[in-house]
C-alpha positions as CSV (number, residue, x, y, z in Angstrom):
1,X,70.4,81.8,30.9
2,X,69.6,80.2,34.2
3,X,67.0,77.5,34.5
4,X,65.0,75.9,37.3
5,X,66.6,72.5,37.5
6,X,64.7,69.4,38.3
7,X,66.1,65.9,38.7
8,X,64.6,62.6,37.8
9,X,66.2,59.3,37.0
10,X,64.5,56.8,34.7
11,X,65.9,53.2,34.0
12,X,64.6,51.3,31.0
13,X,63.8,47.6,30.9
14,X,64.2,47.6,27.2
15,X,67.4,49.1,25.7
16,X,66.7,48.8,22.0
17,X,63.4,48.8,20.1
18,X,62.6,45.7,18.0
19,X,60.4,45.9,15.1
20,X,58.4,43.2,13.5
21,X,57.9,42.3,9.9
22,X,54.3,43.5,10.1
23,X,55.1,47.0,11.4
24,X,58.3,48.4,9.8
25,X,58.6,51.3,10.0
26,X,55.8,51.9,12.5
27,X,57.0,53.8,15.6
28,X,59.2,56.7,16.8
29,X,61.8,57.9,14.3
30,X,64.3,60.7,14.7
31,X,65.3,61.7,11.2
32,X,68.6,63.7,11.2
33,X,70.5,65.2,8.3
34,X,74.2,64.3,8.2
35,X,74.8,66.3,5.1
36,X,72.8,68.6,2.8
37,X,72.0,71.4,5.3
38,X,73.1,74.9,4.3
39,X,75.4,77.0,6.4
40,X,72.5,78.8,8.2
41,X,71.0,75.5,9.3
42,X,74.3,73.9,10.4
43,X,75.2,77.0,12.3
44,X,72.3,76.3,14.7
45,X,71.8,72.5,14.7
46,X,71.3,69.6,12.2
47,X,68.1,69.7,10.3
48,X,65.8,67.0,11.8
49,X,62.3,65.7,12.2
50,X,60.8,63.8,15.2
51,X,57.9,61.7,13.9
52,X,55.7,58.8,14.9
53,X,54.9,56.7,11.8
54,X,51.6,54.8,11.8
55,X,50.5,51.6,10.1
56,X,49.1,52.1,6.7
57,X,51.6,54.7,5.5
58,X,50.7,57.7,7.6
59,X,52.1,59.5,10.6
60,X,50.8,61.1,13.8
61,X,50.7,64.7,12.6
62,X,50.1,66.3,16.1
63,X,53.3,64.6,17.3
64,X,55.5,65.7,14.5
65,X,58.3,68.2,15.5
66,X,61.1,69.7,13.5
67,X,64.4,71.6,13.9
68,X,64.5,72.7,10.2
69,X,64.7,76.4,9.4
70,X,62.4,75.6,6.5
71,X,59.6,74.9,9.0
72,X,58.4,78.4,9.9
73,X,55.4,77.5,12.1
74,X,55.7,74.2,14.0
75,X,52.9,75.0,16.4
76,X,50.0,73.3,14.6
77,X,49.3,70.4,12.3
78,X,51.4,71.6,9.4
79,X,54.1,68.9,9.4
80,X,52.6,65.8,7.7
81,X,54.7,62.6,7.5
82,X,53.8,59.6,5.2
83,X,55.8,56.5,4.3
84,X,55.9,53.6,1.9
85,X,57.9,50.5,1.1
86,X,59.9,51.1,-2.1
87,X,58.5,48.7,-4.8
88,X,60.7,45.7,-5.4
89,X,62.4,45.8,-1.9
90,X,61.7,44.4,1.5
91,X,63.9,46.8,3.5
92,X,64.0,50.1,1.6
93,X,61.5,52.8,2.6
94,X,60.5,56.3,1.5
95,X,59.5,58.8,4.1
96,X,57.9,62.0,2.9
97,X,57.4,65.0,5.1
98,X,55.2,67.8,3.7
99,X,55.4,71.2,5.4
100,X,52.6,73.8,5.0
101,X,54.0,77.0,6.4
102,X,50.5,78.6,6.5
103,X,51.5,81.6,4.4
104,X,54.5,82.5,6.6
105,X,57.0,81.0,4.2
106,X,57.4,78.7,1.2
107,X,55.8,75.3,1.5
108,X,58.4,72.5,1.2
109,X,58.5,68.7,1.0
110,X,61.3,66.5,2.3
111,X,61.7,63.1,0.6
112,X,63.9,60.5,2.4
113,X,64.8,57.1,0.9
114,X,66.8,54.6,2.8
115,X,67.5,51.1,3.9
116,X,66.4,49.7,7.2
117,X,69.0,47.7,9.2
118,X,68.2,46.5,12.7
119,X,72.0,46.3,13.5
120,X,73.2,49.7,12.4
121,X,76.6,50.6,14.0
122,X,76.6,53.8,16.0
123,X,79.4,56.2,14.8
124,X,82.1,56.5,17.4
125,X,81.2,53.1,18.9
126,X,80.8,50.6,16.1
127,X,80.2,47.7,18.4
128,X,77.0,49.4,19.5
129,X,74.2,48.3,17.1
130,X,70.8,49.8,16.9
131,X,67.8,49.9,14.5
132,X,68.0,52.7,11.9
133,X,67.3,53.7,8.4
134,X,70.1,55.3,6.4
135,X,70.0,56.9,3.0
136,X,69.6,60.1,1.0
137,X,67.1,62.9,0.8
138,X,66.2,66.0,-1.1
139,X,63.8,68.9,-0.6
140,X,61.3,70.3,-3.2
141,X,59.9,73.8,-3.0
142,X,61.9,76.9,-2.0
143,X,64.3,75.3,0.6
144,X,66.9,78.1,0.5
145,X,66.4,78.8,4.2
146,X,67.7,75.4,5.2
147,X,69.1,73.2,2.5
148,X,71.4,72.7,-0.5
149,X,69.9,69.3,-1.1
150,X,67.3,70.6,-3.5
151,X,67.2,67.8,-6.1
152,X,68.1,64.1,-6.4
153,X,71.3,65.2,-8.0
154,X,72.4,67.3,-5.0
155,X,70.8,64.9,-2.4
156,X,72.0,65.0,1.2
157,X,72.4,62.1,3.6
158,X,70.3,61.2,6.6
159,X,70.0,58.7,9.4
160,X,66.7,57.9,11.1
161,X,67.0,56.3,14.5
162,X,64.2,54.2,15.9
163,X,63.3,54.6,19.6
164,X,61.0,52.4,21.8
165,X,57.4,53.2,22.2
166,X,56.4,53.8,25.9
167,X,53.1,52.2,26.9
168,X,53.8,51.0,30.5
169,X,56.2,51.3,33.3
170,X,57.2,54.1,35.6
171,X,59.8,56.8,36.1
172,X,61.0,58.4,39.3
173,X,63.1,61.4,40.1
174,X,62.9,65.0,41.4
175,X,62.3,68.5,40.3
176,X,64.9,70.8,41.9
177,X,65.0,74.4,42.8
178,X,67.5,76.5,40.8
179,X,66.3,79.9,39.6
180,X,64.7,80.3,36.1
181,X,64.9,83.6,34.1
182,X,61.3,83.7,33.2
183,X,59.7,82.0,36.2
184,X,60.4,80.5,39.6
185,X,61.2,77.0,40.6
186,X,59.4,75.2,43.4
187,X,60.6,76.3,46.9
188,X,62.4,73.0,47.4
189,X,63.1,69.7,45.5
190,X,60.0,67.6,44.8
191,X,60.1,63.9,44.1
192,X,58.2,62.9,40.9
193,X,56.9,59.6,39.6
194,X,55.5,59.2,36.1
195,X,53.4,56.0,35.7
196,X,52.8,55.2,32.1
197,X,49.8,53.3,30.7
198,X,48.7,52.2,27.2
199,X,47.6,55.3,25.3
200,X,44.3,55.5,23.4
201,X,46.2,56.0,20.1
202,X,49.7,55.4,18.7
203,X,52.0,58.4,19.2
204,X,50.2,59.5,22.4
205,X,51.4,59.2,26.0
206,X,49.0,58.3,28.9
207,X,49.3,57.7,32.6
208,X,49.7,59.8,35.8
209,X,52.3,62.0,37.5
210,X,52.7,61.8,41.3
211,X,54.5,64.4,43.3
212,X,55.9,64.3,46.9
213,X,56.1,66.2,49.1
214,X,53.6,68.9,48.1
215,X,55.3,71.4,45.7
216,X,55.2,74.9,47.0
217,X,55.9,78.3,45.4
218,X,56.4,81.2,47.8
219,X,55.2,78.9,50.5
220,X,51.9,78.3,48.7
221,X,50.8,74.7,48.0
222,X,50.6,74.2,44.3
223,X,48.2,71.2,43.9
224,X,45.2,69.7,45.6
225,X,45.6,67.0,48.4
226,X,42.3,65.4,49.1
227,X,43.6,63.7,52.3
228,X,45.4,66.9,53.3
229,X,48.8,65.3,53.0
230,X,49.4,63.5,49.7
231,X,49.2,65.4,46.4
232,X,46.4,64.1,44.2
233,X,47.9,62.3,41.2
234,X,47.9,64.4,38.0
235,X,46.3,62.8,34.9
236,X,48.3,62.8,31.7
237,X,46.0,64.1,28.9
238,X,46.8,61.7,26.0
239,X,45.2,64.1,23.4
240,X,47.9,66.6,24.2
241,X,50.8,64.3,25.2
242,X,53.0,62.8,22.5
243,X,56.1,60.7,21.9
244,X,57.9,60.9,18.6
245,X,61.5,60.6,17.6
246,X,63.5,61.5,20.7
247,X,60.7,63.8,21.9
248,X,58.4,63.2,24.9
249,X,55.8,65.8,25.6
250,X,53.7,65.2,28.7
251,X,50.7,67.4,29.7
252,X,49.4,66.4,33.2
253,X,46.3,67.9,34.6
254,X,44.9,68.5,38.1
255,X,43.8,71.2,40.5
256,X,45.3,73.6,43.0
257,X,44.1,73.5,46.6
258,X,41.2,76.0,45.7
259,X,40.0,73.8,42.9
260,X,41.4,75.9,40.1
261,X,42.5,73.8,37.1
262,X,46.3,73.5,37.2
263,X,48.6,71.8,34.6
264,X,52.1,70.4,34.9
265,X,54.1,70.2,31.7
266,X,57.0,67.9,31.2
267,X,58.6,68.5,27.8
268,X,61.6,66.4,27.1
269,X,63.8,64.3,24.9
270,X,65.5,60.9,25.2
271,X,69.1,61.7,25.9
272,X,72.8,60.8,26.2
273,X,74.3,62.4,29.3
274,X,78.0,63.1,29.7
275,X,80.3,64.9,32.1
276,X,82.9,67.5,31.2
277,X,84.2,70.8,32.5
278,X,84.8,72.1,29.0
279,X,81.9,71.3,26.8
280,X,82.3,72.1,23.1
281,X,79.0,70.9,21.7
282,X,76.8,73.9,21.0
283,X,73.7,71.6,20.7
284,X,74.0,70.2,24.2
285,X,71.7,71.2,27.0
286,X,73.5,72.0,30.2
287,X,72.1,70.1,33.2
288,X,74.6,71.1,35.9
289,X,77.9,73.0,35.9
290,X,79.7,70.0,34.3
291,X,76.8,67.7,33.1
292,X,75.4,67.9,29.6
293,X,72.7,66.2,27.5
294,X,72.3,65.6,23.8
295,X,69.7,63.7,21.9
296,X,69.8,59.8,21.9
297,X,70.0,59.6,18.1
298,X,72.7,59.2,15.5
299,X,73.7,62.6,14.2
300,X,72.5,64.5,17.3
301,X,74.6,62.6,19.8
302,X,78.2,63.5,20.8
303,X,80.9,61.3,19.4
304,X,83.6,63.3,21.2
305,X,82.6,61.6,24.5
306,X,82.7,57.8,24.1
307,X,80.8,55.9,25.3
308,X,78.6,58.3,27.3
309,X,77.9,60.7,24.4
310,X,76.4,57.9,22.3
311,X,75.6,55.0,24.7
312,X,71.8,55.7,24.9
313,X,71.3,56.1,21.1
314,X,68.1,54.4,20.1
315,X,66.8,54.1,23.7
316,X,64.7,55.9,26.2
317,X,67.1,55.0,29.1
318,X,67.5,58.7,30.0
319,X,65.2,61.6,29.5
320,X,65.7,65.3,30.1
321,X,62.7,67.6,30.6
322,X,61.7,71.2,30.8
323,X,58.9,71.5,33.4
324,X,56.3,74.2,33.9
325,X,53.1,75.0,35.8
326,X,50.2,76.9,34.2
327,X,47.1,77.8,36.1
328,X,46.3,77.9,39.8
329,X,48.2,79.5,42.6
330,X,51.7,78.4,41.3
331,X,51.1,79.6,37.7
332,X,54.5,80.4,36.2
333,X,56.7,78.0,38.1
334,X,59.1,76.2,35.9
335,X,62.5,75.3,34.5
336,X,64.6,72.4,33.4
337,X,65.3,69.1,35.1
338,X,68.1,66.6,35.3
339,X,67.8,63.1,33.8
340,X,64.9,60.8,34.3
341,X,65.6,57.1,34.3
342,X,62.9,54.6,33.3
343,X,62.5,51.9,36.0
344,X,60.0,49.4,34.6
345,X,57.7,48.6,31.7
346,X,57.2,46.6,28.6
347,X,57.7,48.2,25.1
348,X,55.4,47.9,22.2
349,X,57.4,45.3,20.2
350,X,57.9,46.0,16.5
351,X,59.6,43.3,14.4
352,X,60.6,43.2,10.8
353,X,58.0,42.2,8.2
354,X,58.6,40.2,5.1
355,X,56.8,42.2,2.5
356,X,55.6,40.9,-0.8
357,X,56.4,43.0,-3.8
358,X,53.7,45.6,-4.3
359,X,53.1,49.0,-5.8
360,X,54.3,51.3,-3.1
361,X,52.9,50.3,0.0
362,X,63.6,77.6,16.2
363,X,63.0,73.4,16.9
364,X,59.3,73.0,16.9
365,X,56.8,72.4,19.6
366,X,57.9,69.8,22.1
367,X,61.7,70.1,21.4
368,X,64.1,71.6,23.9
369,X,66.7,74.1,22.7
370,X,69.9,75.2,24.5
371,X,69.0,78.5,26.1
372,X,65.2,77.9,25.8
373,X,62.9,78.6,28.6
374,X,59.8,76.5,29.5
375,X,57.3,79.1,28.3
376,X,58.9,79.2,24.9
377,X,58.6,75.4,24.9
378,X,54.9,75.1,25.9
379,X,52.5,77.0,23.7
380,X,49.1,77.2,25.4
381,X,47.0,74.1,24.5
382,X,43.9,76.1,23.6
383,X,45.9,77.5,20.7
384,X,46.4,74.1,19.2
385,X,43.7,72.9,16.7
386,X,41.5,70.2,18.1
387,X,43.3,70.1,21.4
388,X,41.2,68.7,24.2
389,X,41.5,70.0,27.7
390,X,39.8,69.0,30.9
């Protein structure tokens, strides 16, 4: 499948998230199965969940995504994460993910128990140390579609990688013009700048997207320009835009030149990018003829290419996006872009808390698949419960 390719480079000020004692394990976690998946699951990709865990033992449900074959419908609020500190420990946590398949399949619950280590060695590059939780998990309910880890006796293993929370800074790059199967790219490359601001709620993304020069499709200007020259900045809708695990899902809103509401989607993941003329990783997303991207998390990275295949694990240094336009004169434009690099910003800092002993304190929406087009990746917002649009 051919994609519209866009390029954007994004350089991070912060390389590794740091968590405070008061907030473990609050933040973005990419939970990846390293064993326990059945043959059907491993034939596609590792079972995983992208979540944003909140203070108080809950999670941001709208921002929860999955690659598990046991998750039949990931388009709504049916993936519910919770967490707790294991009684008697200061660094062992239980993360529970309850999946309601809304009658389309059996309901299942994933229970993960593991130890947090801020200096976890990255497989393939043990001198690279990142925050992660490692341990075991099992699934209750009928998990025959995805797992053999169906009890504590047959538990599988997992690694949960922590990524930084984005609340400020900017990213610059370009959206290029290679043909997409299910849509058309812009007529020529367009420079893009994402300026991030503090979101109203944890797990959301806020800010603006600026484009220059004016994007065109079939010689038609795509967005409004009040001064007749510069594209009016698009406003990121935080109610629809999320960050969780390796996933970044940006929904920017504006108008076309006739005043018709027009939306630009940027659906991406924090990535490791490597170069090879003979890629053998079936999970990698192809960026150019010899450039490939994999998720920046242990278990989803590529240890065959050291250091590039793992060097960004636990960071947002590089992001790869699908992009698409819905509404207005350029409705249907879209494709996939090259890496964004974060150029400035200050992370929300999370540090390790000393807890007192107490009693328990397919991929889904927002996740890019190899061979996936942007329309598959962006279900219409009006189909999402409680989604707010402007």
